[in-house]
N, C-alpha and C positions, 0 to 999 in steps of 0.2 A: 395450411398452417401446421398440421401435425407432422408433415414430411419435413418442413423447415426445422421444427423442433428436434426431430430425430437426427437430422444432419448436424445440427448445432451441438447436441449432446455427444454425438459420435466424435466430433472434432475435439471437444473438451476431453473425452475419454482417452483419445490418442495422445493429447498433450500432457495429461496428468500421469501418463504411464511412466515418464522419466522422473525419478525421485531426486530431490535436491540433496546437497551435501550436509553433513551434520555440523552444527555449530560447535565452537569450542566449549568445553565443559570441564568442571573441576574433577570429574571422575576419570581415572586413567583408562586408555583404550583397552588395556588388559582385562579390566573389570567388566568391559562391555563385550568382550570377544565371545563368539559362540561357545557353548559349553563343551562341544566335542574337541575344541582346540586346547582345553585346559586339563591337566591331570585331575583325576577324580578326587584326589585328596585335597585339591585346592578349590574345588567348586563350591563347597559349602561355605568356606570363609569368604570367598569372593561374593557369593550371593548375599550373605549377611551384610557385607560392606555396602553393596549397591542398594539394598533395601534401606539400610540406615541413612544413606545419604540422599536417596531419591524418594523415599516414602512410597515405593512402588507397590502396586496391587498384585505383584507376582506371588504365586503360592510359595510357602516356606521352603519346599524342597527343589525348586528349580530356578535357574538363572534367567532373568528377563532377556528376550532376544535383543540383538544389537540394534534392530530397526525400530523397536518400540520401547520407549523409556518414559512411561507416564510418571509424573512427579507430583501428583496431588497430595497435599499434606493437610491433615485436619488442622483447622485454625479457628481461633475465637475472634479473629479480626474480620475485616471486610471480605466479602465473597471473592473479589477479584484476586486476592492474595493467595488463593488456593491453586491458581494456575501457574505452571512452570513457564509458559509463554504468555506474555501480555503484549499483543502486537497492535500496532497502528499501521493501517494499510491505506496509502494515499494515491488516488487516481490522478491522471493528468487532466488538465483543463484550463491552462492559462490563467487569465484574470479571475476565473471562478475559484482559484485556489485559496483565496481569502476565506472561503467557507471552511476549509480544513483548519485554518489557523483558529477560527472561532471554536471549532470542535475541540481542538487541543486545549484551548483556554478552559473550556468546560470540564474536560478530563482532569486538568491540573487542579481546578477548584474542588473536584470530587475526590482528590487524593489518589487518582489513578495515574501511575507513571509507567508508560510502556518500557519493556526491556528489549523490544525489537521494533524497528520502524522500517517499512519498505515503501518505496515511492517510484513513480514514473513521472517524468516531465516536471510540471510545477509541483507535483507531490514530492519529487526528489529534492527540489529546492527547499521546500518546507522541512523535509527530513533533515537536510543539512543544518538548518538553523536550530531545530529542536535538539538534534544529537550533539551539535557543536556548542552547546551552552549548558550550564548547570541548571537543575530543575527550578531554582528560585528566580532565574532571570530569563527563562525560555519565552514566556509570554511577552515580556517587554521587548525582547530582541525580535520576536516575530512581528510585533506591532511596528517596531522601528524599521525593519526590513520592508514591510509592505508600504509604510508611509513613504519610504525612500524611493522605491521603484514605481510608485503610482504618481509620480510627478513628471511632467513633460520637461524636456531640457530647454525649451524656448521661452514662451510667455508663461507667467505664473497662472495658476488656476484661481477660481473664486474661493473664498473662505469656506472650509468644510462645515463649520458650525452653522453658518447661515444657510447653507444648502440643505443640511440635514433637517433643519427646522422647517424650511419652506417646501422641500420636495414632496412630502406627502399630500400637499394641497394642490399640486400642479395637475392640470388635465393630462391624460395619458399621451396625447399627441405632443405636448410640450416636453414631456419626459423622454419620449422617443427621439425627438429632435436634439435634446440636450445630450443624451447618451451617444447619438451618432456623431456629434462633434468630437467627443472624447475618443471614439473609435477611429475617426478620421485623423485626429492628431497623433494617435499611436502609429498609424500607417505612415504618416508624413514625417513626424519628428522622432519616432521611437520613444523609449522610456528611459528615464535617467538611471544610470548604473545597471542597465539591463541590455538594451540593444539600440543600435543607431543605424539609419539608412546608409547604404553604400551609394557612391556616385553612379551615374548612368553608365559611364565607361567601364566601371568595375563590374556592374551587373551583367552587361551584355558581352563583355570581352571573355576570351577563353583564359581561365585562371591557371597559372602554373601550379598553384597550390590548391588541392581539392578542398582545403578548409576555407577557401574564399568564395566558393561557388554558392552564393545566396543573395537574397535581397538586403539582408541586414547583417551587421557585424555584432557579434555577441561578446567580443573580448572585454567590454566593461564589466560583464557579469563576474569574471574571475576575481577582480578586486572587490566587488560588492560581497561576494560570498566570504572572502577572507576577512572582510570588515565585520561581518555579523556572525561568523561561525569560527570557533577554535578547532582547527583540524587535528591538533594533537589530542584534544578531548574526544573528538568524533571517532578517532581510531582506537578507542578502548572498547572492544566488543563485550567485555564483561560488564561494562557500564551500560551499554546499549548496542545491540546488534543493528547494523545498518545495511540495507540492500537497495540498490537502484538499478533499473533496467534500461538497456539501450539495444540498438540493432547494429550489427556489423554491416557497414555499407557494402563491402566487397563480397561477403559470403551470404548476406541476408539472414544470418542466424541471430537469434535473440541471445543476449548476454546479460547476466546479473553480476554487478560489481558489489562485493560484500566485504565488510571490514574484518570478517573472520578468515578471509583468504588473501586479501591484499590491502595495502595501505591506500585509502581513498583520498583523492585530491580534488580540488575544485573542478578539474576537467571531467571527472567521472559524472558529476552532477550536471555539468553543462551538456555533456553528451546525451544524458537521459532526456534533456529538454530541447535537443537540436532538431526541431521539426522542419523538414525541407518543404518547399524551397525558400521559406522565409529565413531560417537559421542555417548556418553552415555546419557541416560535419565536423566533429571534434576528434583530433588525433590523440590516441592513447597507445603508447608502446608500439608505434608503427602501424596501427590499424585505425580506420576512421569509423566513427559511430554516429548514428542518427537517433532521434527520439524513439524511445521504447514503445510509444503508442502506435507506431506504424504496424506492430505485430500484436501487441497486447497492452492495453492501456490500464490494466488492473493487475497489480502484483500479488493478488490474493493467492494465486496458484503456487507461487514461490514459497509462501508461508505454510500452506496446507500440505505440500508434498515434501517438505524438508525432513531429513532424517537425523537423529531418531525422532519418530513421531511422538509428540508429547501433548499433554493436556494444554489447550490453548484457548485464551479469550482474545478474540480478534475484533477490533473496531475497524470496519471497512467503510471508508469515506469516499463515496462516488460523487463526481461532479456532472455526470451525464445520466439521464434516465432513459432506460430502454422503452419505457411506456410513455406515450404522448398522444396528442390529438392528431387527427387526420389533417394534413396541410391543405390549405385552400388558395395559396398563392406561391409564386416562385421563391419569395423570401421565406415563407413558411417551410417550403421544401428544403431549402438550404439549411435551415435550423434543425429540422427533423433528421436530415441526413447525418449531421454531426452527432446528434444525440445517439442515433443507432450505431454509427460507426465507432464512437469512442466509449460507449457503455461497456463494451468488451465482454458480453455474455456472463456477467457476474452471477446472475441467477442460475445459468446452466452449470457454471463451475460448482456452485454450492450444492446443486441437485446431484451432480455426479459424485462429489466428494462425500456427501451424506450417504449415498447408496454404498460407496466403497467402504466407508468406515463401518457401516452396519454389517457388511460381509466380514470385515476383519474381526469385529467383535464376535460374530457367530462362530468363526473359525477358532477363535480363542476359547470359546466355551466348549466346542467339540474336542479340542485338544486336551482338555481336562479329563476326558473320558478314556484317554489312551493309558493303558497300564504303565506304571513307572518302568517296568522292565523293557518296554519297547521305545522309550524316549531317547535312546541313543541311535535309533534308526535314522538313516539319512533323509528319508521322506518326512519324518517328524521334524527334523531340524530345518528342512526346507520350508515346511509349512509355518514353522515358528518365525521365519523371516517376514511372513505376510500377516500373521495374526497380531492383533493389537487391540487393547481396550482403552486407548487414549480417548479423551473427550474433547470435543470442539464446540465452541460457542461463538457464533459470528453475529456481532451487533452491527447492523447495516444502517448507514446514514446516507441519504441521497439528496443532493441539492435539488430544490424544487424551483423551477423557473418562475419568474415574475411576468405578468402579462405584457409588460412593455419591453421585454428583452427579445432580441432577435439573433440572427446568425453571427453577429459580431460580438456576442457576449464573452467569448474567450479571449478577445484582445481589446476589450473596453476596460482600460485600467484606470478610469476616473476615480478620484479619491472618494466621492460620494458613493459610487457603486461598490467600491472596496469595503467601505464601512458597512454597507447593507449586507454584503455577502458574509462578512465576519459575524454580524449580529444574527444572521440566519443560522449559521453553524452553531453559535453559542446557544441559541434558543432550542435547536433540535437536540443537542446533547443534554441540555438541562432537562428537557422533557423526557428523554430516554432514561436518564438516571433517576427519574421519579418512579421508576419500576425496578427497584433494587433486586427483586427476585429474578429478573432477566439475567443478572450476572452470576447466578448460582451455577454450580457445577452440574452439567447434564447427568441424568441418571443412566444406568447401564442399558436400559431398554431403548433409549434414544440418545446415543452417544454424540450425535451431531445435531445441534439446534441452531436456528436463526431467529433474529428479532429485528423488527423495523418499526419505528414509532409511527411512520406514516401509513403502515399497512396493518396496524393492529399488533397483536401479541406475538406474531411470528409462529413458527412451527418447528417441531422436531420430526415431523412425519416425512 
């Protein structure tokens, strides 16, 4: 177990070595340039401007390094407003994604509005709806989107209100049978406005177009996304930064599509959720992409490694739990395999990033001991690129399986189940926000902290 943990951490350490690009910002690049590139006469004025705009913790006589731009500002308002980055990070998980919609509703109720949303697969679709609508209509549009795609295109389902009232009294075998019918219908019929089955000849024939090699056709999803999301609004990064992950089929490389670097279209979100062999690869600018979950199902790393490093409050919403019971049947094995595969080492990522940020903070403290006369030395400037006192607070919410769920839970899109997932997410975030001190800015001794309502208070250790 210890060896597995070491290899897991090593993999994450290698992955987080590459730093992400800086988002757009209102401060000009000249103000963020390394001090040695600026005439000495201009450094003082530039430093004052940066401190005034950013509320930086940099000392009065030095310019903050370009790779670290903490922006905490004293505020009399809610604790979350002190963070420069307020991110919502959404994992992939198919039908379980309604849990994320419930979490977002609870955040909106609490007056917490993210300025960065990152998603994979179904998390990317939720991100499109959230970023593509104004704050006052996001929850309603999320609800309308989920109600729409959770309907089968053939025979209508039973009234949701009646099911919601009766389902808690059903014996577990009845509930398992009922859910299996909805999972089977998804496989046979598809889901309205989402995906539809291909003909047998299309499935087994050799496709001239690589975008047709799949069991299902997802072309209806493009119109659905355009119906529920305004892509002109979505492409305003100063309103909300949006990042979605996918995998280049030809190279095998992971790619993030980000509205600070390119104009996002429905195809970018469809690509993030194109899980083979069920869904086809999506073509974008001559390349084909599959679901980002094939490489990493959790976009947390993208947010944590982005430059400049800033104070960040991150709500990480996972749909798969790395922890679980020992399976005792083949059906249990199939479910547990998915949980482990798609949980994407979230805990290992936070452990590595916590250790890394502690080192950056210690380096920042050590650099204060260097005499001012030696601070133009190239070694000092090189160290400044790595030193940082930014604070990170990760609030983790992980969907907890119900006893009657099985390996089909990610494609069981029944309306009753969707409402239950949504309610679970709403309950979990409401319970989390009952601890307002969890949102407070971490202290200098522990600049990276995590909290999880299902695991107690969390830790900064």
